[in-house]
N, C-alpha and C positions, 0 to 999 in steps of 0.2 A: 405298404400294407403287409402284414405278416401272413404266414401260411394258414390255409384252412385247417380247422381242427377235425379232419376226417382221416381215418386210418383203415387199412385193409381189415375186413371182417366186421366192421361196425354195422349194427342193425338199427335201422330207423323205423319207428312205428311198431305196432303190435299186430298179431294175427295174420290173416291171409293177405292183407295189404302192406305188410312190412317190406322193407327193402334191405338189401345187403350191399355194402360198399366193397367191391372186389379189388379196386386199385385206384390210386390217385397219383397223377403226375402234375407237372407244372401247368399243363394245358387241359387235361381231361379228367373227369371223374367217371370211372367205370362202375355201373350200378345195375342190379337186376332185382326183380321181385323174388321174395323168399320161397315162393312156391316153385316146385320143379317144372322145368320146361320154359320158364320165362326168358325172353331174349335179353341180351346185354344192351344196355342203353349208355350212350356217350354224352355226358353233359359238360359243356365247356366251363372251365374254372372261371374264365373271364366273365361269363354270364352271371354266375353265382356272386362274384365280387361286385358286379354292377348292381344287382338286385338288392343285396344286403346293404350296400352303401346307400342306395336310394331309400330303403326302408328306414335306416338309421337317420337319414336327413328328413324324414317325414314327407318325402316326395310321393311315395306310394305306401299302401298297407300290404300286409302279407296276403290278404284276400285278393288283391289286384292281380296276383299271378295267375289266378284261376280264369280260364277262358269263359266259363259259364257265368261267373260273377260279372265279368266285364260286358258280356253280351246282354245279360239281364238288365244291366244299368246303362246300356247304350254308350259304353265307353270305347274309345278308339283302341286299336291293337296296342298291347303293352309296349312293344318295341318302338312303335311310332310315338307314343307318349313320352318315352324316355330318350328318343332319338338315338336308338341303338342300331348300329349297322351290322346286324346279325341275321342269319337265315331264320325266317319266321317258323319254319317247320319244327324247330327244336321245341317250341312251346306246345307241341303235341304231347310232350311229357310234363305238362304243367303240374300234375299232382306230385310227380317225382321231384321236380324243381322246388315246389313249395315245401315238401318234407325236408329237403336238404337245407333250404334257407331257414326253416324253423329251428332245425338243429343248430345251425351256426349262430343264430341269434341267441339261443339259450346257452351255447357253449362257445365263448368268444374265441377269436383267432389265437393260434399258437404263436409263440415267439419264433424267430428264425433260429433260435438256439435249441429247438425241440429235441435234437439228438442227445442233449444232455451234456456231452463232454466236449463238443467241438463247435466253435463259433463259426458263423456262416462264412466269414472271410479269413479263417485261420489258414496259414500257409503250412505246407508240409515240411519246409526247411526254413531256418532263420537266417540264411546267407544267400543273397541275391546278387547276380551279376547283370547289370543293365548295359547292354552293348548296342551301339548305334553311331551314326554319323554325328558330328559335333552340331550342337544347337537344337536337338530334338526335344530337349526338356528332361533329360535323365536326372540331373541333380535337382531340378525343381520338383520332379515327381516324388523324390524321397522327402523333400521338405513339406510338400503338400500332404503326404501320408502322416507326418508328424503333426501338422496343423489340424488334422481331423480330430485329434484328442483335445483341441482347444487349450493345450498347454505346451506350445511350441518351445518356449525357452527351457522348459523342464525336460522335454522328451526328444530333443534334436541336437545332434552334434555333427558339424561339418569339418572334416579333416582333409586337407589337401596332401596327397601323396607326393613325396619328393623323389626325383630320379636317383638320388644317392642312398636311398634306403636299401639295406642289404641284410639286416638281421632283425629279430623280434624286438630288440631293445629300442629300435627306432619308433616302434609302435607302442610298446608297453612300458618303456622306461628302463632304468638301469641303476646299479649301485655305483656311487662315486665316493672316492676317498680324498677329494680335494677340498674338503671343508676346512674352515679355519682351525678347528681343533683336531683335525686329522681323523675324526670319527667318520665311519661309513654312513652315508645318507642316500636315500633312494630318490632319484630324479624322476618325478612322475611326468606323464604326458596328458594331453587332453583326452585321449582315448581311454587311458586307465581311469582317469577321474570320472569319465562318463559311465564306464562300467560300474564303478562304485556308486554312482548316482542311481543307476538302474536297480542295484541291490537295495538302496534306501527306499526306492519306489515300492519294492516288494514289502519291506518291513513296515512302511508307513500304512499299508492297507490291511495290516493285522494278521498277515500270514505268519505261521510259526517257522522260525529258522532254528534248527536244533541239531544235536548230534544223535545219530542212531547207529546201533551196531548191526553190521551185516555179517552173516556167517561166512561169506566169501571174501569180503573186503575189510572186515573189522569196523572200527569207528569211522564214521564219515559224516560230513555236513549235508543236511537235507533241508528242503522246504516242504512243509506239511500244511495241507489246507483242504477246503471244500470247493467244489466247482463254482458255487455262487460267488465265492470271494474273488475268483479270477476275473469276473466281469468288471471289477473295479481296478484291476492292475493294468496300467497302460503299457503299450509297446514303446520301447525307447529305440529311436532310429539313429544309428551311426552311419553316416555317409562318408565313404572313402572316395574322394573325388579324384578322377583320373588314376584309378587304382593300379593300372598296369604300366604306368610310367617307370615303375621299379619292378623287379622280378618278384611276383607275388609269392612264389614258392619259398623265397628266402625270408622276407620280413614278416610274412603272415604264417609261417610254419607252425608256431605254437598254437595259434587259434585253430588252424585247420586240423591239427591232431586232437586237441581237446574237444573240439566240436563233436567228434564222433563218440565221446563218452557220455553225452547227455542221456539221461534215463528218466522216463516217466512211468510210474506204476499207479494204476487206478484200481480202486476197490469200491465199486458203486460210484458215489459222488465224491469220495475222498481220494486224494492223490498224494504221492510222494515224488519229489523231483530231486535228482542228484546230478552233479557234473564234477569232473576232476578240476583241479585248480589251474588257472592260468598263471597266477602269481603264487609260487610255492611258499609254504610257511617258513621253510629254511631261509628263503630270500628275505622275507619280511623281518624275521628275527635276527638277521645278520646286520641290520642297520644299527647305528649307535643309539638312536632314539625312535622308538615306535610311535611316541606321542607326536612327533613332527610329521611322520608319515600319516598318522591318523588324521591330523588336521589338513594335510595336503589333499587327502582323499575325501574330505568332507564328513568325517565321522566324529567331529569334535563335540557335538551336543551330547549331554548325558544319556539321552534316550537311546543312543547308539552304542553305549559302552559294551553291552552284552554281545551285540553283533560284531563289534570290532574285535573283541576277545576271541570269538569263534573264528574270525578270519585269520587272526594271528596264529591260532592253533591248527587250522585246517586249510588255510589258503583262500585266495580270492578266485572263485570259479566263474564260469560264464552264467550270468543270470538268465532265467528262462524267458524274460521279457525283452531281451536284447535282440534287435533286428539289425543285421549288418547288410548294407547295400553298397556295392562298388560300381561306380560308373566307369566304363571302359570305351576306348576307341581302338579299333584294330587297324593300325597303319604302320608305316616303316619307322615311326618314332617310338613305338610302344613294344612291350613284351607280350609274347603269346602265353597261353595257359597250358599247363600240363594236365593230364587226366586226373591227377590228384586233386587239383583245384576244381575242375569241372565236375568231378564226381561228388564233391561236397557242397556244391552250389546249385541253385536254380538259375540257369542262364536264359535271359530274355533278349531276343532280338527286338529291341525297343520299338523300331518302326513297324514291326509286324503286330505286336501286342498293343501298342499305344500310338497309332498312326497320327501324323500331323495332317489335318484336313484344312487346307487354306480357306475353303468356303465357310468354315465354322470359326474363323479367327475372331470375329467380333461377337457372334452369337453362337456359342457351342451348344450342341444338342445332346452331348453325352458327357459323362463324368466317370473318372476312375473310381472303382470301388475301394473303400478303406480296407487295408490288409492288417492282419494281426499275427502274433507269434504262434508257433505250433504248440500244442499241449499234449503231444504224444510222441514217442520215439519208436515204438514197435507196433505194427498193425496187428489187430486181432480180428478174428472172424466175427465176434459179437458186435464189433463196431460197424459192420457192414450189413447188419440184419435188416435195417430199414431202408436200404438202397435197392436199386433194381438189379444189383449184382450180389445177392446174398451169398456170403462165404467167399466172395472174390473169385468165383469159378471162371467167369468170363474174362476177368482181368488177367488172371494167371495164364489162361489159354492164349490171350492176345500177346502177352510178353514172350511166352514160349515160342509163338510163331515168328515174332520179330527176331528172336535169338537164334532161330534155325538159320537165318541168313547170316548173322554175325558170328556164328560158331567158328572157333579156331581162327579168328581174325583178331587184330588188336582192339577191336571195338566190341568184343563179346561182353554181355551183361551178366551180372551175378546177383546174389541175394540182396545186396544193398539196393540195387535198382528195383527189384520186385517189391521190397518193403516200402520204398519211397513212392512207387506207383500206387500201391494199396493205400498208403497214407493220403495220397492226393484224392483218391476215391472217397476215403473216410471224411476228409475235410470238406469235399463238395457235396456229399450225400446225394448223388444223382438219383432221380426218381423215374427217369425214362432213358431210352437208349441214346437219343441225340445228346443229352447231357453227359452220359457216360462216355460216349465217343469224344465229346469235347475234352473231357479229362485226359483221355488217352492221347488225343491230338496235341494238347498242350504239353504233356509229358514227353512226347517225341521231340517237341521243339525245345524244351528246357533241359532235358537230360540225355537224350539219345543222339540226336543229330549234331549237337555241339562237339561230340567226341569223334565224329567222322571227318577225316581230312586226308589228303594225299593225292598221289597220281594214279594212273590206271592200274599199275602193278599192285600198289597197296590197297586199292579199292577193288579187290577181287575176293570172291568167296573161297572157302576151303576147297570147293570143287572146281575152281578156276573160272567161275562165271563172273559177270559184272555185278558188283554188289548193289549199286544204287538202283538199277532197273529191277533186280530181284526183290529188293526191299519195297519198291513201288508196287510190285505185283502182289506181295503178301499184304500190304496195307490196303490195296484195292479190294481185297476180300474181307479183311477183318474190320475195315472202316467203310464198308460198302455204302452205307446210307449217306454219309457226308462226302465220301470220295466221289460219288456219282453226281454231286452238285447240290444236294439238299443242305441247306444252311444249318449250322449248329449254333447254340447259344454262346455268347462271349462271357467267360467267367470272370473277367477282370474289369469290364466296363458296363455301364447301364445308361439308359436314356434319362435325360432330365425331363421329368413330367411333374404334374401337380402332386403334392404330397398325399392327397386323398385318392389318387388314381389306383387302379388295380396293379398289383405287383407284376402280373404277367406283361403289362404294358411297358415295363422298364427293360425288358429283355432285348438286347441287341443280337441280331443273328448275322453270322459271318460265314464265309467259305472256309473250307478245311485248310488250316495253316500249313501243316506238314506236307501236304500235296504240293502246294506252291513252292515251298522251300526246297523240296527234293527236285522238282523240275528245274529250279534255278541252279542248284548245285550240279545237276547233270549237265545243263547247258554250259556252265562255267568249266566243267571238266573237259567237255568236247572242244571248247574254244581255247582254253589256256593249258590243257593237259594236267591241270592241278585244280583241286577244289577244296573248299572248307565251308563250314556253316556260317562263319562270321561275315558280316556285310563289309 
């Protein structure tokens, strides 16, 4: 079920009996009478969902919400009639509840896309590292994400990384001069062909791919379109299986560098996307026959002639709908990750985010949420307007506090980290503090803690203190609500329930992830005199 169409400042009714909506979270509606001095009332979102659903199914009428109506007609208590396990005292606000339900019935539910620019499951980064022990389902996870589009063959590519990969040509192909005629030809790879397929996926949905002049960069290739058109553009999932069997910094260097050149510019609902080229135009035009390369990359149909010419002139860039997920095992047979890789990825401890529950092997009770590509590259204050952290004030203060512990250590954070944390807040659009804390908690797990490793000497603050205990102390203050034991919502999984059930019933609540991980890292340091994030 989608979100309630209730916003801060909304006035329900007229005159002295009108109501003002002061705040709406995933769990509560904060409302008071418009006349001065009226107390604040807290109405559960779950209750409104139940009642509106029952009215739409003709199980009750809007008048049934009134206690007087039910009493006059000798009807049982409304909650008993609907078998609702809620405190009956809340129906003391029956006139308030009735007004809210009337408004919802007249103004249907909003889409989960109500923020306008950001999909509910949009990721802040298009590059994921899935780390965990063998057999937990990392590769299957990526495949299931692609299956969610119901076009698996179109939107999924599995590439097994080989231990002898040491340069970008292993991934993106190379020019060979060993053809029969001695002409240069480009040897493509599955990965390059899949990148080309993702570009065709953009073109096929009617978005404009054209050349624009930039005062700073000159002529460049861009994608231009409207927000509504993005809803039809599917994410294309590239799975690099066993990604760290080879040194990632070597064979993946070109992608890692170009990844940081992605730019999204929004003007209302209109966007412009640009990215530097992975395959340079000079390389494309160095081959003997671009027609052969055109066919190898799948652009042979006449409708792609214009797009292919633009690629020849400006290169093949990273398409915005490309999601790259690398599955990794951290053991003596694999390579570790430098901070260059970690800083450009979202690193998931797969067992912590997507646990294997043996009791649910036959009948699972939860499902992973579908994920999609990011549609912004730079956080803006306006994108945070409708969150519980308008302007990102709380988020900036949180990261600044974390950075006081990391200051002048190898783990210190910079602007990129702040931008990506703000992008995570924008993507999730939290409406209450537990959800905001969940975003911060997951950011610590995906971006901060993976960078921290070493022995006791390395894991010291600039003042000589123990880094991990000091970090725990700071987080205990800034994540106090969930650090103390109150559960936070899981942003990546939801319960399997009936399709017509209230959205709030889908929420899975879990303990603070970073607290458990920091305790584990500290115990490992004490036991082995060395620690790291990786399992």
